[in-house]
ZADOMAR-394167 format. One record per residue (C-alpha): z, y, x. Coordinates in steps of 0.2 Angstrom, whole numbers, plus 5000, padded with zeros to 4 digits. Example, Ala and Ser with C-alpha at 12.3 -4.5 7.8 and 13.67 -1.06 7.14 Angstrom:
<rs>
    pz    py    px
  5039  4978  5062
  5036  4995  5068
</rs>
This chain:
<rs>
    pz    py    px
  4963  4960  4881
  4962  4977  4889
  4976  4991  4887
  4971  5009  4885
  4981  5022  4894
  4982  5031  4878
  4993  5018  4869
  5010  5021  4862
  5019  5011  4875
  5035  5002  4874
  5044  4991  4886
  5033  4975  4885
  5017  4984  4882
  5020  4995  4897
  5025  4980  4908
  5009  4970  4902
  4999  4985  4907
  5007  4986  4924
  5007  4967  4927
  4989  4965  4933
  4992  4978  4946
  5009  4971  4952
  5000  4953  4953
  4986  4962  4963
  4997  4970  4976
  5007  4954  4978
  4992  4944  4980
  4985  4956  4993
  5000  4955  5003
  5000  4936  5002
  4982  4934  5008
  4985  4947  5022
  5000  4935  5028
  4988  4920  5027
  4975  4929  5037
  4988  4931  5051
  4993  4913  5050
  4974  4908  5052
  4971  4919  5066
  4986  4913  5076
  4983  4894  5073
  4964  4894  5074
  4961  4907  5088
  4977  4909  5096
  4992  4921  5099
  4981  4933  5110
  4969  4936  5095
  4984  4939  5084
  4991  4952  5097
  4973  4960  5097
  4974  4963  5079
  4990  4971  5080
  4984  4982  5094
  4970  4989  5084
  4980  4990  5068
  4982  5009  5069
  4964  5012  5067
  4962  5001  5052
  4977  5008  5045
  4969  5025  5046
  4954  5018  5036
  4966  5012  5023
  4976  5028  5023
  4960  5038  5018
  4956  5026  5004
  4973  5026  4997
  4974  5045  4998
  4958  5047  4988
  4963  5033  4976
  4980  5038  4971
  4977  5057  4972
  4961  5056  4963
  4966  5044  4949
  4981  5056  4945
  4969  5071  4943
  4956  5061  4933
  4969  5053  4921
  4976  5070  4918
  4959  5077  4913
  4956  5062  4902
  4973  5066  4894
  4967  5084  4892
  4951  5079  4883
  4940  5084  4898
  4931  5067  4898
  4915  5073  4905
  4923  5083  4919
  4934  5067  4923
  4918  5057  4925
  4910  5070  4937
  4926  5070  4947
  4927  5051  4948
  4908  5050  4954
  4911  5064  4967
  4926  5055  4974
  4916  5039  4975
  4903  5048  4985
  4915  5056  4997
  4924  5039  5000
  4907  5031  5005
  4903  5046  5016
  4920  5045  5025
  4918  5026  5027
  4901  5028  5036
  4908  5042  5047
  4923  5031  5052
  4911  5017  5056
  4899  5028  5066
  4912  5037  5077
  4923  5022  5079
  4910  5011  5086
  4903  5024  5098
  4920  5027  5106
  4927  5009  5103
  4931  5004  5121
  4941  5020  5126
  4949  5019  5109
  4956  5001  5111
  4961  5006  5129
  4971  5021  5122
  4979  5009  5110
  4986  4998  5124
  4973  4984  5125
  4975  4974  5142
  4960  4965  5151
  4967  4949  5143
  4964  4954  5125
  4951  4968  5127
  4936  4957  5121
  4947  4951  5106
  4951  4970  5102
  4933  4976  5103
  4927  4961  5093
  4939  4962  5079
  4938  4981  5078
  4919  4983  5079
  4916  4971  5064
  4930  4979  5054
  4923  4997  5057
  4906  4991  5051
  4914  4986  5035
  4925  5002  5033
  4915  5009  5018
  4918  4993  5009
  4937  4994  5013
  4938  5012  5006
  4928  5007  4990
  4939  4993  4987
  4955  5004  4987
  4946  5017  4976
  4941  5004  4963
  4958  4996  4962
  4965  5012  4957
  4951  5018  4945
  4950  5001  4936
  4968  5005  4931
  4964  5023  4926
  4949  5016  4916
  4962  5005  4906
  4955  4989  4914
  4968  4983  4926
  4964  4965  4923
  4947  4967  4930
  4954  4975  4946
  4966  4960  4947
  4952  4947  4945
  4941  4956  4958
  4956  4957  4971
  4960  4938  4968
  4941  4934  4970
  4940  4944  4986
  4956  4937  4993
  4951  4919  4989
  4934  4922  4998
  4943  4929  5013
  4955  4914  5015
  4940  4902  5013
  4929  4911  5025
  4944  4913  5037
  4944  4894  5039
  4925  4892  5039
  4922  4906  5052
  4936  4903  5064
  4936  4884  5061
  4920  4874  5060
  4909  4889  5065
  4920  4895  5080
  4916  4913  5078
  4934  4918  5084
  4942  4934  5080
  4925  4942  5074
  4925  4929  5061
  4942  4934  5055
  4936  4952  5053
  4920  4947  5045
  4929  4936  5032
  4941  4951  5028
  4926  4963  5026
  4916  4951  5014
  4932  4949  5004
  4932  4968  5002
  4914  4969  4998
  4916  4959  4982
  4927  4972  4973
  4917  4986  4981
  4900  4980  4975
  4906  4974  4958
  4915  4991  4956
  4899  5001  4958
  4889  4990  4947
  4902  4990  4933
  4904  5009  4933
  4886  5011  4933
  4881  5000  4919
  4897  4998  4908
  4897  5016  4900
  4914  5017  4891
  4927  5030  4894
  4925  5031  4913
  4909  5028  4922
  4898  5035  4936
  4887  5050  4932
  4878  5063  4943
  4893  5070  4953
  4898  5088  4953
  4910  5096  4965
  4923  5105  4953
  4933  5118  4964
  4949  5110  4971
  4945  5092  4966
  4944  5085  4984
  4958  5096  4991
  4969  5092  4976
  4965  5073  4978
  4969  5074  4996
  4985  5085  4994
  4991  5074  4979
  4988  5058  4988
  4995  5064  5004
  5012  5055  5002
  5003  5038  5001
  4992  5043  5017
  5008  5048  5026
  5016  5031  5021
  5002  5021  5029
  5001  5032  5044
  5020  5031  5047
  5019  5012  5045
  5009  5011  5061
  5020  5022  5071
  5036  5014  5065
  5030  4996  5068
  5026  5002  5086
  5044  5008  5088
  5051  4992  5081
  5041  4982  5094
  5047  4993  5108
  5065  4992  5104
  5065  4974  5101
  5057  4971  5119
  5071  4982  5126
  5085  4973  5118
  5080  4955  5116
  5062  4953  5123
  5046  4945  5116
  5056  4933  5104
  5062  4949  5095
  5044  4956  5093
  5040  4939  5084
  5055  4940  5074
  5052  4958  5068
  5034  4953  5063
  5041  4940  5052
  5053  4952  5044
  5040  4965  5041
  5029  4952  5033
  5043  4949  5021
  5044  4968  5017
  5026  4969  5014
  5027  4955  5001
  5043  4962  4992
  5038  4980  4992
  5021  4975  4985
  5030  4972  4968
  5037  4989  4967
  5021  4997  4973
  5011  4987  4960
  5022  4993  4946
  5022  5011  4951
  5003  5011  4953
  5001  5002  4937
  5011  5015  4927
  5005  5030  4936
  4989  5033  4926
  4999  5032  4910
  5011  5045  4916
  4997  5056  4921
  4988  5054  4905
  5003  5058  4894
  5007  5073  4906
  4990  5079  4903
  4991  5077  4884
  5008  5084  4883
  5015  5069  4874
  5033  5073  4880
  5042  5060  4869
  5032  5046  4876
  5033  5052  4893
  5052  5052  4892
  5052  5034  4885
  5040  5028  4899
  5052  5036  4912
  5067  5028  4905
  5058  5011  4904
  5053  5013  4922
  5070  5017  4929
  5078  5003  4920
  5065  4990  4925
  5065  4995  4943
  5084  4995  4944
  5086  4978  4936
  5072  4970  4946
  5079  4978  4962
  5095  4968  4960
  5085  4952  4957
  5073  4954  4972
  5087  4958  4984
  5097  4943  4979
  5081  4932  4980
  5077  4939  4998
  5095  4937  5004
  5097  4919  4997
  5079  4913  5003
  5079  4921  5020
  5081  4905  5030
  5067  4896  5020
  5055  4911  5022
  5058  4912  5040
  5055  4894  5043
  5038  4895  5036
  5033  4905  5051
  5044  4897  5065
  5053  4881  5066
  5072  4880  5067
  5081  4880  5084
  5070  4893  5092
  5076  4910  5098
  5064  4918  5086
  5071  4908  5071
  5089  4913  5075
  5084  4931  5077
  5073  4932  5062
  5085  4923  5051
  5099  4936  5055
  5087  4950  5054
  5079  4945  5038
  5096  4944  5029
  5101  4961  5035
  5084  4969  5033
  5084  4963  5015
  5098  4975  5009
  5085  4988  5009
  5076  4981  4993
  5091  4987  4982
  5085  5005  4986
  5067  5004  4990
  5060  5002  4972
  5067  5018  4965
  5061  5028  4981
  5043  5020  4979
  5043  5024  4961
  5049  5042  4964
  5035  5046  4976
  5022  5038  4965
  5028  5047  4949
  5027  5064  4957
  5009  5060  4963
  5005  5055  4945
  5011  5073  4940
  4999  5080  4953
  5015  5086  4962
  5009  5081  4979
  5021  5091  4989
  5037  5083  4981
  5029  5066  4983
  5024  5069  5001
  5042  5075  5005
  5050  5059  4998
  5037  5048  5007
  5038  5056  5024
  5057  5057  5024
  5058  5039  5018
  5044  5031  5029
  5045  5041  5045
  5059  5053  5048
  5075  5043  5043
  5068  5027  5049
  5064  5034  5066
  5081  5042  5068
  5090  5026  5063
  5079  5015  5074
  5083  5026  5089
  5102  5029  5085
  5109  5014  5077
  5105  5001  5091
  5115  5013  5103
  5130  5010  5091
  5129  4992  5086
  5116  4984  5097
  5101  4974  5090
  5109  4973  5072
  5106  4992  5072
  5087  4989  5072
  5088  4977  5057
  5099  4989  5048
  5088  5005  5051
  5077  5002  5036
  5091  4998  5024
  5101  5014  5030
  5085  5025  5028
  5081  5018  5011
  5099  5021  5005
  5099  5039  5012
  5082  5042  5004
  5089  5037  4987
  5099  5053  4986
  5084  5063  4990
  5074  5054  4976
  5089  5057  4963
  5089  5075  4969
  5071  5078  4965
  5072  5068  4948
  5085  5080  4943
  5077  5096  4950
  5060  5093  4942
  5066  5087  4925
  5063  5104  4918
  5045  5105  4925
  5038  5089  4918
  5050  5086  4904
  5053  5067  4907
  5072  5069  4904
  5078  5077  4888
  5088  5093  4892
  5104  5096  4882
  5103  5112  4871
  5116  5125  4876
  5124  5136  4863
</rs>
């Protein structure tokens, strides 16, 4: 059964609508984690290090796709809510073309300058071949990566989140099977890992093009037209999501540097495990926020204030309760999760177990902050969304990473994200209150 974004949503119907996107994001995080395990066990730790070295370039590709997807879907859903259906289709088609062009541009420039690029990122002679091999194949498939991200968002906007979920699962399963085949029996090394990931991205990319070409319902591909401000509006509106992805690369680098300084290489391995956990748990919040965003955009466009207020209240209650559950689960299960990656008795296990427990405190705050940024993107208020995202994912984390270890040692590194998320919560609440009169998601009391 499909759920249109024009429904009269209540708690369970809204949750059912968002659930496929939540499952999709969690599954994406899971197969990324499995990807890392295969690389480490079938090729070696040098190969795993190489994938981390080139991560900023791949994160840039993801950032471009996420920016166009989130920013563009908000604009398109709003126009659909305003009854401008044909204009929404033209904008949708235009953004797909732009995504393909940017993908090929990254592929072309990245491969021309690949050797100096990986050197600049810190590749040593030992892992240089691994870095070039993994990055080169990944760049050739950059258009598929961007299209996958675009269609994940636009299937939700089209009221077909379940199709997006099925495609993501199909791509993920193909990726995991091909990981084993390419790196195991075929001995293709790290290039096989990149090729497996790319083929997994090609599945939703190709199917998405075919679906939106031939299934002509509310949203489908037409001759694209560049309406003034569509691309700029999409980039501006999705800037917070782009900032989040770019900040992640920088923050991960800082985590590694600080861990090397305080506890050595075992600390780098430990922070990697902890960040995998963050990737998994935050995927639930991100999936829910992405799932409800088109509904918010649509009802904002159609000026359905009553439903908008109900949706906002449902979202805040759901995230608040689920945040408590997720945090409790992360705290209790931290030893079990850490042991999946490393055996008991090692320095890495001891560091990661303590770190995972302290780091998990952040999940009590992260859900509301992620939703706040996503909600303002859905209102096409890219500036507010970007402020929340930039402060949350970069400014406060960097300040805390640099200062807290000076005060309390290595535990300050683990607590830098919980403290940053807790501080960002006040900023999110401030904007919720400040913007309530602009978007009417909270009923204002009448004054005499």
